[in-house]
C-alpha positions in Angstrom: 35.7 24.5 -48.0 32.9 22.4 -49.2 29.2 23.3 -48.9 26.4 21.5 -50.5 22.7 22.4 -50.3 20.0 20.9 -52.4 16.5 22.2 -52.5 13.3 20.8 -53.9 11.6 23.6 -55.9 8.1 24.6 -55.0 5.7 26.4 -57.4 6.1 30.2 -57.1 3.7 32.8 -58.4 6.5 35.3 -58.4 8.5 33.7 -61.2 7.9 35.3 -64.6 7.5 33.3 -67.8 11.0 32.7 -69.4 11.7 33.7 -72.9 11.9 31.1 -75.6 15.7 31.5 -75.9 17.6 28.4 -75.1 20.6 29.1 -72.9 23.5 26.7 -73.2 26.0 28.6 -71.0 25.7 26.3 -68.0 25.2 23.2 -70.1 28.6 23.7 -71.7 30.3 23.6 -68.2 29.8 19.9 -67.6 29.8 16.6 -69.5 26.7 15.0 -71.1 26.8 12.3 -68.4 26.8 14.9 -65.6 24.1 17.0 -67.2 21.9 14.0 -67.6 22.2 13.1 -63.8 20.5 16.5 -62.9 16.8 16.5 -62.2 14.7 17.8 -65.1 13.6 20.9 -63.1 17.3 21.8 -62.6 18.1 21.3 -66.3 15.1 23.5 -67.3 16.2 26.2 -64.8 19.7 26.3 -66.2 18.6 26.2 -69.8 16.4 29.3 -69.9 17.2 32.9 -70.3 15.3 35.6 -68.4 14.2 38.9 -70.1 16.2 41.9 -69.2 15.4 43.3 -65.7 13.2 40.2 -64.9 13.7 38.0 -61.8 12.7 34.4 -61.2 12.1 33.3 -57.6 12.5 29.6 -56.7 11.2 28.6 -53.3 11.7 25.2 -51.7 13.3 23.5 -48.7 16.7 22.2 -48.0 16.9 18.4 -48.5 20.5 17.9 -47.4 23.4 20.1 -46.4 27.0 19.0 -46.0 29.9 21.3 -45.1 33.3 21.3 -43.6 34.2 23.3 -40.5 35.8 26.0 -42.8 32.6 26.0 -44.9 30.4 26.4 -41.8 32.6 29.3 -40.6 32.4 31.0 -44.1 28.6 30.6 -44.0 28.4 32.2 -40.6 30.6 35.1 -41.7 28.4 35.5 -44.9 25.4 36.2 -42.7 26.5 39.8 -42.7 25.8 40.1 -46.4 22.4 38.4 -46.4 23.3 34.8 -45.7 23.9 33.6 -49.4 25.0 30.2 -48.1 23.2 27.7 -45.9 23.9 28.5 -42.2 22.9 25.2 -40.7 23.3 21.5 -41.4 19.6 20.9 -40.5 17.4 19.6 -43.3 13.9 20.8 -44.0 14.7 24.6 -43.6 13.0 27.0 -46.0 15.1 28.1 -49.0 14.4 30.9 -51.5 16.6 31.8 -54.4 16.1 34.9 -56.6 17.7 34.9 -60.0 18.2 37.9 -62.3 20.1 38.4 -65.5 22.2 41.2 -66.8 22.4 40.7 -70.6 24.8 43.7 -71.0 27.4 41.8 -69.0 26.7 38.4 -70.4 25.1 36.8 -67.3 
């Protein structure tokens, strides 16, 4: 299964200010060359740590979606648990992602 969705973030009043802690957990998963190909907004998002019990909301729209038949079937099946995956190959659809952190469990 392969599924890819990219969204262009829009300003969101619901996102709290991040703490000043630099978070390198995601940065350590890929090479320097791969990290540097990510847009600055993506690097910022994956380099900050949220305060305990805080949430950040990222709103945007889908720029491109690519998925195999198996990926499409999985996305349709996941609708029953809140549709965490893109359910269509159409571009321009609204996209909202809410992120929380549980420091007691390390993520």
